[in-house]
N, CA, C, O and the ligand as a Tripos MOL2 file, in Angstrom:
@<TRIPOS>MOLECULE
protein
  281   279    71     0     0
PROTEIN
NO_CHARGES

@<TRIPOS>ATOM
      1 N           7.2550   -4.6040   14.6630 N.3       1 MET1
      2 CA          6.9510   -3.2380   14.2340 C.3       1 MET1
      3 C           7.3560   -3.0510   12.7730 C.2       1 MET1
      4 O           8.4430   -3.4440   12.3500 O.2       1 MET1
      5 N           6.4660   -2.4530   12.0390 N.am      2 ARG2
      6 CA          6.7760   -2.2370   10.6300 C.3       2 ARG2
      7 C           7.6460   -1.0050   10.4410 C.2       2 ARG2
      8 O           7.4520    0.0270   11.0820 O.2       2 ARG2
      9 N           8.6040   -1.1470    9.5450 N.am      3 VAL3
     10 CA          9.5210   -0.0490    9.2400 C.3       3 VAL3
     11 C           9.0730    0.6760    7.9810 C.2       3 VAL3
     12 O           9.1340    1.9020    7.8950 O.2       3 VAL3
     13 N           8.6230   -0.1050    7.0100 N.am      4 HIS4
     14 CA          8.2490    0.4550    5.7120 C.3       4 HIS4
     15 C           6.7870    0.8640    5.7340 C.2       4 HIS4
     16 O           5.9010    0.1020    5.3470 O.2       4 HIS4
     17 N           6.5580    2.0790    6.1940 N.am      5 THR5
     18 CA          5.1960    2.5950    6.3060 C.3       5 THR5
     19 C           5.0530    3.8290    5.4190 C.2       5 THR5
     20 O           6.0430    4.4900    5.1060 O.2       5 THR5
     21 N           3.8180    4.1390    5.0140 N.am      6 PRO6
     22 CA          3.6290    5.2640    4.0850 C.3       6 PRO6
     23 C           3.6870    6.6190    4.7860 C.2       6 PRO6
     24 O           3.1800    6.7920    5.8940 O.2       6 PRO6
     25 N           4.3160    7.5640    4.1110 N.am      7 GLU7
     26 CA          4.2240    8.9550    4.5250 C.3       7 GLU7
     27 C           3.0020    9.5460    3.8340 C.2       7 GLU7
     28 O           2.7840    9.3100    2.6450 O.2       7 GLU7
     29 N           2.2170   10.3010    4.5640 N.am      8 ARG8
     30 CA          1.0620   10.9180    3.9350 C.3       8 ARG8
     31 C           1.2330   12.4270    3.9310 C.2       8 ARG8
     32 O           1.8010   12.9800    4.8720 O.2       8 ARG8
     33 N           0.7480   13.1160    2.8790 N.am      9 PRO9
     34 CA         -0.0980   12.5470    1.8240 C.3       9 PRO9
     35 C           0.6550   12.0490    0.5970 C.2       9 PRO9
     36 O           0.0250   11.7820   -0.4270 O.2       9 PRO9
     37 N           1.9730   11.9150    0.6590 N.am     10 SER10
     38 CA          2.7070   11.5480   -0.5580 C.3      10 SER10
     39 C           2.5970   10.0600   -0.8780 C.2      10 SER10
     40 O           2.7080    9.6650   -2.0390 O.2      10 SER10
     41 N           2.3800    9.2320    0.1480 N.am     11 TRP11
     42 CA          2.3480    7.7710   -0.0200 C.3      11 TRP11
     43 C           3.6720    7.2290   -0.5360 C.2      11 TRP11
     44 O           3.7090    6.2080   -1.2220 O.2      11 TRP11
     45 N           4.7630    7.9230   -0.2000 N.am     12 ASP12
     46 CA          6.0950    7.3490   -0.3780 C.3      12 ASP12
     47 C           6.4550    6.6140    0.9060 C.2      12 ASP12
     48 O           5.9760    6.9660    1.9840 O.2      12 ASP12
     49 N           7.2980    5.5930    0.7910 N.am     13 CYS13
     50 CA          7.7040    4.8380    1.9700 C.3      13 CYS13
     51 C           8.6250    5.6810    2.8510 C.2      13 CYS13
     52 O           9.5590    6.3130    2.3560 O.2      13 CYS13
     53 N           8.3580    5.6860    4.1540 N.am     14 LEU14
     54 CA          9.1860    6.4650    5.0750 C.3      14 LEU14
     55 C          10.5880    5.8800    5.2030 C.2      14 LEU14
     56 O          11.5380    6.6140    5.4720 O.2      14 LEU14
     57 N          10.7300    4.5730    5.0140 N.am     15 ALA15
     58 CA         12.0250    3.9260    5.2090 C.3      15 ALA15
     59 C          12.9070    4.0310    3.9740 C.2      15 ALA15
     60 O          14.0930    4.3410    4.0910 O.2      15 ALA15
     61 N          12.3530    3.7800    2.7950 N.am     16 CYS16
     62 CA         13.2010    3.6780    1.6060 C.3      16 CYS16
     63 C          12.8620    4.7020    0.5170 C.2      16 CYS16
     64 O          13.6120    4.8390   -0.4500 O.2      16 CYS16
     65 N          11.7520    5.4170    0.6590 N.am     17 GLY17
     66 CA         11.4450    6.4690   -0.2870 C.3      17 GLY17
     67 C          10.7760    6.0190   -1.5700 C.2      17 GLY17
     68 O          10.4460    6.8450   -2.4210 O.2      17 GLY17
     69 N          10.5720    4.7130   -1.7210 N.am     18 HIS18
     70 CA          9.8710    4.2240   -2.9100 C.3      18 HIS18
     71 C           8.3730    4.3970   -2.7340 C.2      18 HIS18
     72 O           7.8850    4.6660   -1.6360 O.2      18 HIS18
     73 N           7.6510    4.2360   -3.8390 N.am     19 LEU19
     74 CA          6.2000    4.2560   -3.7490 C.3      19 LEU19
     75 C           5.7580    3.1760   -2.7750 C.2      19 LEU19
     76 O           6.2030    2.0330   -2.8710 O.2      19 LEU19
     77 N           4.8760    3.5330   -1.8280 N.am     20 TRP20
     78 CA          4.3540    2.5420   -0.8830 C.3      20 TRP20
     79 C           3.1240    1.8700   -1.4800 C.2      20 TRP20
     80 O           2.3200    2.5540   -2.1130 O.2      20 TRP20
     81 N           2.9380    0.5640   -1.3100 N.am     21 PRO21
     82 CA          3.8090   -0.3490   -0.5910 C.3      21 PRO21
     83 C           5.0050   -0.8120   -1.4200 C.2      21 PRO21
     84 O           4.8340   -1.4170   -2.4790 O.2      21 PRO21
     85 N           6.2080   -0.5290   -0.9420 N.am     22 CYS22
     86 CA          7.4420   -1.0050   -1.5680 C.3      22 CYS22
     87 C           7.5590   -2.5190   -1.3390 C.2      22 CYS22
     88 O           6.7590   -3.1050   -0.6110 O.2      22 CYS22
     89 N           8.5440   -3.1300   -1.9540 N.am     23 ASP23
     90 CA          8.6890   -4.5940   -1.8090 C.3      23 ASP23
     91 C           8.8310   -5.0350   -0.3480 C.2      23 ASP23
     92 O           8.1500   -5.9730    0.0650 O.2      23 ASP23
     93 N           9.7000   -4.3850    0.4520 N.am     24 PRO24
     94 CA          9.7790   -4.8050    1.8690 C.3      24 PRO24
     95 C           8.4600   -4.6100    2.6180 C.2      24 PRO24
     96 O           8.1100   -5.4220    3.4750 O.2      24 PRO24
     97 N           7.7250   -3.5400    2.3020 N.am     25 ALA25
     98 CA          6.4180   -3.3360    2.9560 C.3      25 ALA25
     99 C           5.4700   -4.4690    2.6080 C.2      25 ALA25
    100 O           4.7290   -4.9470    3.4670 O.2      25 ALA25
    101 N           5.4900   -4.9030    1.3480 N.am     26 ARG26
    102 CA          4.6060   -6.0010    0.9420 C.3      26 ARG26
    103 C           4.9480   -7.2720    1.7100 C.2      26 ARG26
    104 O           4.0600   -8.0130    2.1340 O.2      26 ARG26
    105 N           6.2490   -7.5170    1.8850 N.am     27 GLU27
    106 CA          6.6650   -8.7020    2.6420 C.3      27 GLU27
    107 C           6.2140   -8.5950    4.0970 C.2      27 GLU27
    108 O           5.7180   -9.5670    4.6660 O.2      27 GLU27
    109 N           6.3840   -7.4160    4.7010 N.am     28 GLU28
    110 CA          5.9640   -7.2150    6.0880 C.3      28 GLU28
    111 C           4.4540   -7.4120    6.2220 C.2      28 GLU28
    112 O           3.9850   -8.0630    7.1560 O.2      28 GLU28
    113 N           3.7110   -6.8520    5.2940 N.am     29 LEU29
    114 CA          2.2470   -6.9430    5.3640 C.3      29 LEU29
    115 C           1.7730   -8.3760    5.1690 C.2      29 LEU29
    116 O           0.8420   -8.8280    5.8360 O.2      29 LEU29
    117 N           2.4250   -9.0920    4.2430 N.am     30 LYS30
    118 CA          2.0460  -10.4880    4.0220 C.3      30 LYS30
    119 C           2.3400  -11.3390    5.2500 C.2      30 LYS30
    120 O           1.6160  -12.2900    5.5460 O.2      30 LYS30
    121 N           3.4130  -10.9900    5.9630 N.am     31 ALA31
    122 CA          3.7780  -11.7500    7.1550 C.3      31 ALA31
    123 C           2.7950  -11.4950    8.2950 C.2      31 ALA31
    124 O           2.5980  -12.3580    9.1500 O.2      31 ALA31
    125 N           2.1810  -10.3150    8.3090 N.am     32 ASP32
    126 CA          1.3210   -9.9130    9.4240 C.3      32 ASP32
    127 C          -0.1600  -10.2220    9.2160 C.2      32 ASP32
    128 O          -0.9330  -10.1240   10.1700 O.2      32 ASP32
    129 N          -0.5830  -10.5890    8.0100 N.am     33 HIS33
    130 CA         -2.0140  -10.7510    7.7110 C.3      33 HIS33
    131 C          -2.2250  -12.0260    6.9200 C.2      33 HIS33
    132 O          -1.3580  -12.4520    6.1570 O.2      33 HIS33
    133 N          -3.4160  -12.6430    7.1180 N.am     34 ASP34
    134 CA         -3.7860  -13.6680    6.1470 C.3      34 ASP34
    135 C          -4.3300  -12.9480    4.9000 C.2      34 ASP34
    136 O          -4.4680  -11.7240    4.9020 O.2      34 ASP34
    137 N          -4.6370  -13.7080    3.8380 N.am     35 LEU35
    138 CA         -4.9340  -13.0720    2.5530 C.3      35 LEU35
    139 C          -6.1750  -12.2000    2.6040 C.2      35 LEU35
    140 O          -6.2210  -11.1470    1.9680 O.2      35 LEU35
    141 N          -7.1910  -12.6320    3.3620 N.am     36 VAL36
    142 CA         -8.4190  -11.8490    3.4440 C.3      36 VAL36
    143 C          -8.1660  -10.5540    4.2240 C.2      36 VAL36
    144 O          -8.5680   -9.4700    3.8010 O.2      36 VAL36
    145 N          -7.4960  -10.6880    5.3600 N.am     37 GLN37
    146 CA         -7.1610   -9.4940    6.1560 C.3      37 GLN37
    147 C          -6.3320   -8.5180    5.3280 C.2      37 GLN37
    148 O          -6.5350   -7.3050    5.3870 O.2      37 GLN37
    149 N          -5.4020   -9.0630    4.5630 N.am     38 LEU38
    150 CA         -4.5070   -8.2230    3.7730 C.3      38 LEU38
    151 C          -5.2850   -7.4560    2.7060 C.2      38 LEU38
    152 O          -5.0470   -6.2670    2.4940 O.2      38 LEU38
    153 N          -6.2090   -8.1350    2.0380 N.am     39 ALA39
    154 CA         -7.0080   -7.4820    0.9980 C.3      39 ALA39
    155 C          -7.8590   -6.3650    1.6020 C.2      39 ALA39
    156 O          -7.9760   -5.2860    1.0220 O.2      39 ALA39
    157 N          -8.4500   -6.6260    2.7620 N.am     40 ILE40
    158 CA         -9.2780   -5.6050    3.4170 C.3      40 ILE40
    159 C          -8.4100   -4.4230    3.8490 C.2      40 ILE40
    160 O          -8.7750   -3.2650    3.6470 O.2      40 ILE40
    161 N          -7.2700   -4.7280    4.4410 N.am     41 TYR41
    162 CA         -6.3640   -3.6730    4.9030 C.3      41 TYR41
    163 C          -5.9170   -2.7950    3.7360 C.2      41 TYR41
    164 O          -5.9270   -1.5680    3.8240 O.2      41 TYR41
    165 N          -5.5240   -3.4520    2.6400 N.am     42 MET42
    166 CA         -5.0110   -2.6870    1.5090 C.3      42 MET42
    167 C          -6.1190   -1.9310    0.7830 C.2      42 MET42
    168 O          -5.8750   -0.8730    0.2030 O.2      42 MET42
    169 N          -7.3340   -2.4720    0.8160 N.am     43 TRP43
    170 CA         -8.4560   -1.7360    0.2100 C.3      43 TRP43
    171 C          -8.6660   -0.4210    0.9680 C.2      43 TRP43
    172 O          -8.8920    0.6240    0.3580 O.2      43 TRP43
    173 N          -8.5900   -0.4810    2.2930 N.am     44 ASP44
    174 CA         -8.7350    0.7380    3.0990 C.3      44 ASP44
    175 C          -7.6150    1.7320    2.7840 C.2      44 ASP44
    176 O          -7.8550    2.9330    2.6580 O.2      44 ASP44
    177 N          -6.3840    1.2140    2.6580 N.am     45 ARG45
    178 CA         -5.2650    2.1060    2.3330 C.3      45 ARG45
    179 C          -5.4660    2.7270    0.9510 C.2      45 ARG45
    180 O          -5.1790    3.9070    0.7500 O.2      45 ARG45
    181 N          -5.9650    1.9230   -0.0090 N.am     46 LEU46
    182 CA         -6.2040    2.4360   -1.3540 C.3      46 LEU46
    183 C          -7.1990    3.5960   -1.3070 C.2      46 LEU46
    184 O          -7.0030    4.6170   -1.9670 O.2      46 LEU46
    185 N          -8.2670    3.4320   -0.5250 N.am     47 GLU47
    186 CA         -9.2740    4.5060   -0.4490 C.3      47 GLU47
    187 C          -8.6690    5.7800    0.1370 C.2      47 GLU47
    188 O          -8.9830    6.8820   -0.3110 O.2      47 GLU47
    189 N          -7.8040    5.6290    1.1350 N.am     48 GLU48
    190 CA         -7.1290    6.7980    1.7090 C.3      48 GLU48
    191 C          -6.2100    7.4410    0.6770 C.2      48 GLU48
    192 O          -6.1600    8.6650    0.5520 O.2      48 GLU48
    193 N          -5.4920    6.6120   -0.0540 N.am     49 ALA49
    194 CA         -4.5370    7.1210   -1.0360 C.3      49 ALA49
    195 C          -5.2540    7.8500   -2.1670 C.2      49 ALA49
    196 O          -4.7640    8.8630   -2.6660 O.2      49 ALA49
    197 N          -6.4070    7.3360   -2.5690 N.am     50 VAL50
    198 CA         -7.1740    7.9990   -3.6310 C.3      50 VAL50
    199 C          -7.5560    9.4140   -3.1980 C.2      50 VAL50
    200 O          -7.5810   10.3360   -4.0130 O.2      50 VAL50
    201 N          -7.8550    9.5770   -1.9050 N.am     51 ARG51
    202 CA         -8.2020   10.9190   -1.4060 C.3      51 ARG51
    203 C          -6.9770   11.8290   -1.3320 C.2      51 ARG51
    204 O          -7.0830   13.0380   -1.5380 O.2      51 ARG51
    205 N          -5.8020   11.2390   -1.0350 N.am     52 ASP52
    206 CA         -4.5920   12.0450   -0.8320 C.3      52 ASP52
    207 C          -3.8830   12.4030   -2.1240 C.2      52 ASP52
    208 O          -3.3700   13.5130   -2.2650 O.2      52 ASP52
    209 N          -3.8500   11.4770   -3.0630 N.am     53 LEU53
    210 CA         -3.0020   11.6250   -4.2420 C.3      53 LEU53
    211 C          -3.7370   12.3570   -5.3500 C.2      53 LEU53
    212 O          -4.9680   12.3710   -5.3810 O.2      53 LEU53
    213 N          -2.9750   12.9750   -6.2730 N.am     54 PRO54
    214 CA         -3.6180   13.5290   -7.4630 C.3      54 PRO54
    215 C          -4.2810   12.4070   -8.2430 C.2      54 PRO54
    216 O          -3.9300   11.2390   -8.0750 O.2      54 PRO54
    217 N          -5.2460   12.7570   -9.1050 N.am     55 PRO55
    218 CA         -5.9670   11.7090   -9.8500 C.3      55 PRO55
    219 C          -5.0090   10.7300  -10.5290 C.2      55 PRO55
    220 O          -4.0930   11.1320  -11.2460 O.2      55 PRO55
    221 N          -5.2350    9.4580  -10.2910 N.am     56 THR56
    222 CA         -4.3730    8.3860  -10.7910 C.3      56 THR56
    223 C          -5.2730    7.3320  -11.4170 C.2      56 THR56
    224 O          -6.3140    6.9970  -10.8530 O.2      56 THR56
    225 N          -4.8830    6.7980  -12.5910 N.am     57 PRO57
    226 CA         -5.7400    5.7830  -13.2150 C.3      57 PRO57
    227 C          -6.0460    4.6380  -12.2520 C.2      57 PRO57
    228 O          -5.1700    4.1790  -11.5190 O.2      57 PRO57
    229 N          -7.3020    4.1830  -12.2620 N.am     58 ALA58
    230 CA         -7.7300    3.1340  -11.3460 C.3      58 ALA58
    231 C          -6.9030    1.8660  -11.5090 C.2      58 ALA58
    232 O          -6.6200    1.1800  -10.5270 O.2      58 ALA58
    233 N          -6.5120    1.5490  -12.7450 N.am     59 THR59
    234 CA         -5.7350    0.3270  -12.9570 C.3      59 THR59
    235 C          -4.3870    0.4250  -12.2560 C.2      59 THR59
    236 O          -3.8890   -0.5560  -11.7040 O.2      59 THR59
    237 N          -3.8000    1.6250  -12.2850 N.am     60 GLU60
    238 CA         -2.5060    1.8340  -11.6260 C.3      60 GLU60
    239 C          -2.6510    1.6690  -10.1090 C.2      60 GLU60
    240 O          -1.8100    1.0380   -9.4690 O.2      60 GLU60
    241 N          -3.7120    2.2340   -9.5410 N.am     61 MET61
    242 CA         -3.9420    2.1100   -8.0990 C.3      61 MET61
    243 C          -4.2120    0.6500   -7.7240 C.2      61 MET61
    244 O          -3.7270    0.1600   -6.7050 O.2      61 MET61
    245 N          -4.9830   -0.0270   -8.5520 N.am     62 PHE62
    246 CA         -5.2870   -1.4290   -8.2810 C.3      62 PHE62
    247 C          -4.0100   -2.2600   -8.2610 C.2      62 PHE62
    248 O          -3.8090   -3.0780   -7.3630 O.2      62 PHE62
    249 N          -3.1510   -2.0480   -9.2510 N.am     63 GLU63
    250 CA         -1.9200   -2.8470   -9.3070 C.3      63 GLU63
    251 C          -1.0020   -2.5260   -8.1350 C.2      63 GLU63
    252 O          -0.3330   -3.4120   -7.6030 O.2      63 GLU63
    253 N          -0.9720   -1.2640   -7.7360 N.am     64 ARG64
    254 CA         -0.0850   -0.8530   -6.6520 C.3      64 ARG64
    255 C          -0.5710   -1.3610   -5.2920 C.2      64 ARG64
    256 O           0.2280   -1.8140   -4.4720 O.2      64 ARG64
    257 N          -1.8650   -1.2850   -5.0620 N.am     65 PHE65
    258 CA         -2.3790   -1.5540   -3.7230 C.3      65 PHE65
    259 C          -2.9790   -2.9480   -3.5570 C.2      65 PHE65
    260 O          -2.9490   -3.4940   -2.4540 O.2      65 PHE65
    261 N          -3.5140   -3.5290   -4.6050 N.am     66 LEU66
    262 CA         -4.2840   -4.7620   -4.4200 C.3      66 LEU66
    263 C          -3.8100   -5.9600   -5.2280 C.2      66 LEU66
    264 O          -3.9040   -7.0900   -4.7490 O.2      66 LEU66
    265 N          -3.3110   -5.7520   -6.4230 N.am     67 LYS67
    266 CA         -3.0410   -6.8940   -7.2890 C.3      67 LYS67
    267 C          -2.0600   -7.8740   -6.6510 C.2      67 LYS67
    268 O          -2.2260   -9.0880   -6.7740 O.2      67 LYS67
    269 N          -1.0450   -7.3570   -5.9730 N.am     68 TRP68
    270 CA          0.0030   -8.2070   -5.3910 C.3      68 TRP68
    271 C          -0.4830   -8.9770   -4.1650 C.2      68 TRP68
    272 O           0.1980   -9.8970   -3.7120 O.2      68 TRP68
    273 N          -1.6460   -8.6200   -3.6180 N.am     69 THR69
    274 CA         -2.1060   -9.2860   -2.3930 C.3      69 THR69
    275 C          -2.7090  -10.6490   -2.6920 C.2      69 THR69
    276 O          -2.9510  -11.4210   -1.7640 O.2      69 THR69
    277 N          -2.9580  -10.9690   -3.9520 N.am     70 ARG70
    278 CA         -3.6440  -12.2130   -4.2710 C.3      70 ARG70
    279 C          -2.6740  -13.3920   -4.2770 C.2      70 ARG70
    280 O          -3.0820  -14.5260   -4.5290 O.2      70 ARG70
    281 ZN         10.0780    0.8510    1.9050 Zn       71 ZN71
@<TRIPOS>BOND
     1     1     2 1
     2     2     3 1
     3     3     4 2
     4     3     5 am
     5     5     6 1
     6     6     7 1
     7     7     8 2
     8     7     9 am
     9     9    10 1
    10    10    11 1
    11    11    12 2
    12    11    13 am
    13    13    14 1
    14    14    15 1
    15    15    16 2
    16    15    17 am
    17    17    18 1
    18    18    19 1
    19    19    20 2
    20    19    21 am
    21    21    22 1
    22    22    23 1
    23    23    24 2
    24    23    25 am
    25    25    26 1
    26    26    27 1
    27    27    28 2
    28    27    29 am
    29    29    30 1
    30    30    31 1
    31    31    32 2
    32    31    33 am
    33    33    34 1
    34    34    35 1
    35    35    36 2
    36    35    37 am
    37    37    38 1
    38    38    39 1
    39    39    40 2
    40    39    41 am
    41    41    42 1
    42    42    43 1
    43    43    44 2
    44    43    45 am
    45    45    46 1
    46    46    47 1
    47    47    48 2
    48    47    49 am
    49    49    50 1
    50    50    51 1
    51    51    52 2
    52    51    53 am
    53    53    54 1
    54    54    55 1
    55    55    56 2
    56    55    57 am
    57    57    58 1
    58    58    59 1
    59    59    60 2
    60    59    61 am
    61    61    62 1
    62    62    63 1
    63    63    64 2
    64    63    65 am
    65    65    66 1
    66    66    67 1
    67    67    68 2
    68    67    69 am
    69    69    70 1
    70    70    71 1
    71    71    72 2
    72    71    73 am
    73    73    74 1
    74    74    75 1
    75    75    76 2
    76    75    77 am
    77    77    78 1
    78    78    79 1
    79    79    80 2
    80    79    81 am
    81    81    82 1
    82    82    83 1
    83    83    84 2
    84    83    85 am
    85    85    86 1
    86    86    87 1
    87    87    88 2
    88    87    89 am
    89    89    90 1
    90    90    91 1
    91    91    92 2
    92    91    93 am
    93    93    94 1
    94    94    95 1
    95    95    96 2
    96    95    97 am
    97    97    98 1
    98    98    99 1
    99    99   100 2
   100    99   101 am
   101   101   102 1
   102   102   103 1
   103   103   104 2
   104   103   105 am
   105   105   106 1
   106   106   107 1
   107   107   108 2
   108   107   109 am
   109   109   110 1
   110   110   111 1
   111   111   112 2
   112   111   113 am
   113   113   114 1
   114   114   115 1
   115   115   116 2
   116   115   117 am
   117   117   118 1
   118   118   119 1
   119   119   120 2
   120   119   121 am
   121   121   122 1
   122   122   123 1
   123   123   124 2
   124   123   125 am
   125   125   126 1
   126   126   127 1
   127   127   128 2
   128   127   129 am
   129   129   130 1
   130   130   131 1
   131   131   132 2
   132   131   133 am
   133   133   134 1
   134   134   135 1
   135   135   136 2
   136   135   137 am
   137   137   138 1
   138   138   139 1
   139   139   140 2
   140   139   141 am
   141   141   142 1
   142   142   143 1
   143   143   144 2
   144   143   145 am
   145   145   146 1
   146   146   147 1
   147   147   148 2
   148   147   149 am
   149   149   150 1
   150   150   151 1
   151   151   152 2
   152   151   153 am
   153   153   154 1
   154   154   155 1
   155   155   156 2
   156   155   157 am
   157   157   158 1
   158   158   159 1
   159   159   160 2
   160   159   161 am
   161   161   162 1
   162   162   163 1
   163   163   164 2
   164   163   165 am
   165   165   166 1
   166   166   167 1
   167   167   168 2
   168   167   169 am
   169   169   170 1
   170   170   171 1
   171   171   172 2
   172   171   173 am
   173   173   174 1
   174   174   175 1
   175   175   176 2
   176   175   177 am
   177   177   178 1
   178   178   179 1
   179   179   180 2
   180   179   181 am
   181   181   182 1
   182   182   183 1
   183   183   184 2
   184   183   185 am
   185   185   186 1
   186   186   187 1
   187   187   188 2
   188   187   189 am
   189   189   190 1
   190   190   191 1
   191   191   192 2
   192   191   193 am
   193   193   194 1
   194   194   195 1
   195   195   196 2
   196   195   197 am
   197   197   198 1
   198   198   199 1
   199   199   200 2
   200   199   201 am
   201   201   202 1
   202   202   203 1
   203   203   204 2
   204   203   205 am
   205   205   206 1
   206   206   207 1
   207   207   208 2
   208   207   209 am
   209   209   210 1
   210   210   211 1
   211   211   212 2
   212   211   213 am
   213   213   214 1
   214   214   215 1
   215   215   216 2
   216   215   217 am
   217   217   218 1
   218   218   219 1
   219   219   220 2
   220   219   221 am
   221   221   222 1
   222   222   223 1
   223   223   224 2
   224   223   225 am
   225   225   226 1
   226   226   227 1
   227   227   228 2
   228   227   229 am
   229   229   230 1
   230   230   231 1
   231   231   232 2
   232   231   233 am
   233   233   234 1
   234   234   235 1
   235   235   236 2
   236   235   237 am
   237   237   238 1
   238   238   239 1
   239   239   240 2
   240   239   241 am
   241   241   242 1
   242   242   243 1
   243   243   244 2
   244   243   245 am
   245   245   246 1
   246   246   247 1
   247   247   248 2
   248   247   249 am
   249   249   250 1
   250   250   251 1
   251   251   252 2
   252   251   253 am
   253   253   254 1
   254   254   255 1
   255   255   256 2
   256   255   257 am
   257   257   258 1
   258   258   259 1
   259   259   260 2
   260   259   261 am
   261   261   262 1
   262   262   263 1
   263   263   264 2
   264   263   265 am
   265   265   266 1
   266   266   267 1
   267   267   268 2
   268   267   269 am
   269   269   270 1
   270   270   271 1
   271   271   272 2
   272   271   273 am
   273   273   274 1
   274   274   275 1
   275   275   276 2
   276   275   277 am
   277   277   278 1
   278   278   279 1
   279   279   280 2
@<TRIPOS>SUBSTRUCTURE
     1 MET1         2 RESIDUE 1 A MET
     2 ARG2         6 RESIDUE 1 A ARG
     3 VAL3        10 RESIDUE 1 A VAL
     4 HIS4        14 RESIDUE 1 A HIS
     5 THR5        18 RESIDUE 1 A THR
     6 PRO6        22 RESIDUE 1 A PRO
     7 GLU7        26 RESIDUE 1 A GLU
     8 ARG8        30 RESIDUE 1 A ARG
     9 PRO9        34 RESIDUE 1 A PRO
    10 SER10       38 RESIDUE 1 A SER
    11 TRP11       42 RESIDUE 1 A TRP
    12 ASP12       46 RESIDUE 1 A ASP
    13 CYS13       50 RESIDUE 1 A CYS
    14 LEU14       54 RESIDUE 1 A LEU
    15 ALA15       58 RESIDUE 1 A ALA
    16 CYS16       62 RESIDUE 1 A CYS
    17 GLY17       66 RESIDUE 1 A GLY
    18 HIS18       70 RESIDUE 1 A HIS
    19 LEU19       74 RESIDUE 1 A LEU
    20 TRP20       78 RESIDUE 1 A TRP
    21 PRO21       82 RESIDUE 1 A PRO
    22 CYS22       86 RESIDUE 1 A CYS
    23 ASP23       90 RESIDUE 1 A ASP
    24 PRO24       94 RESIDUE 1 A PRO
    25 ALA25       98 RESIDUE 1 A ALA
    26 ARG26      102 RESIDUE 1 A ARG
    27 GLU27      106 RESIDUE 1 A GLU
    28 GLU28      110 RESIDUE 1 A GLU
    29 LEU29      114 RESIDUE 1 A LEU
    30 LYS30      118 RESIDUE 1 A LYS
    31 ALA31      122 RESIDUE 1 A ALA
    32 ASP32      126 RESIDUE 1 A ASP
    33 HIS33      130 RESIDUE 1 A HIS
    34 ASP34      134 RESIDUE 1 A ASP
    35 LEU35      138 RESIDUE 1 A LEU
    36 VAL36      142 RESIDUE 1 A VAL
    37 GLN37      146 RESIDUE 1 A GLN
    38 LEU38      150 RESIDUE 1 A LEU
    39 ALA39      154 RESIDUE 1 A ALA
    40 ILE40      158 RESIDUE 1 A ILE
    41 TYR41      162 RESIDUE 1 A TYR
    42 MET42      166 RESIDUE 1 A MET
    43 TRP43      170 RESIDUE 1 A TRP
    44 ASP44      174 RESIDUE 1 A ASP
    45 ARG45      178 RESIDUE 1 A ARG
    46 LEU46      182 RESIDUE 1 A LEU
    47 GLU47      186 RESIDUE 1 A GLU
    48 GLU48      190 RESIDUE 1 A GLU
    49 ALA49      194 RESIDUE 1 A ALA
    50 VAL50      198 RESIDUE 1 A VAL
    51 ARG51      202 RESIDUE 1 A ARG
    52 ASP52      206 RESIDUE 1 A ASP
    53 LEU53      210 RESIDUE 1 A LEU
    54 PRO54      214 RESIDUE 1 A PRO
    55 PRO55      218 RESIDUE 1 A PRO
    56 THR56      222 RESIDUE 1 A THR
    57 PRO57      226 RESIDUE 1 A PRO
    58 ALA58      230 RESIDUE 1 A ALA
    59 THR59      234 RESIDUE 1 A THR
    60 GLU60      238 RESIDUE 1 A GLU
    61 MET61      242 RESIDUE 1 A MET
    62 PHE62      246 RESIDUE 1 A PHE
    63 GLU63      250 RESIDUE 1 A GLU
    64 ARG64      254 RESIDUE 1 A ARG
    65 PHE65      258 RESIDUE 1 A PHE
    66 LEU66      262 RESIDUE 1 A LEU
    67 LYS67      266 RESIDUE 1 A LYS
    68 TRP68      270 RESIDUE 1 A TRP
    69 THR69      274 RESIDUE 1 A THR
    70 ARG70      278 RESIDUE 1 A ARG
    71 ZN71       281 GROUP 0 **** ****
């Protein structure tokens, strides 16, 4: 069971309060998915976050949600 999950609509981590995905969340997600599954999962989360969060530069969202999955 994952502990470091996002609170919505803030997208802060429920466990540690950092921006989600925090470092422990990234480790949990990497452990639970292969790279393709992880990219698809995080792309879906990114789309949800874009709807929830105030306008945020695309590069910032990409680095937060997808860049680390590669
Ligand atoms: Zn966390």
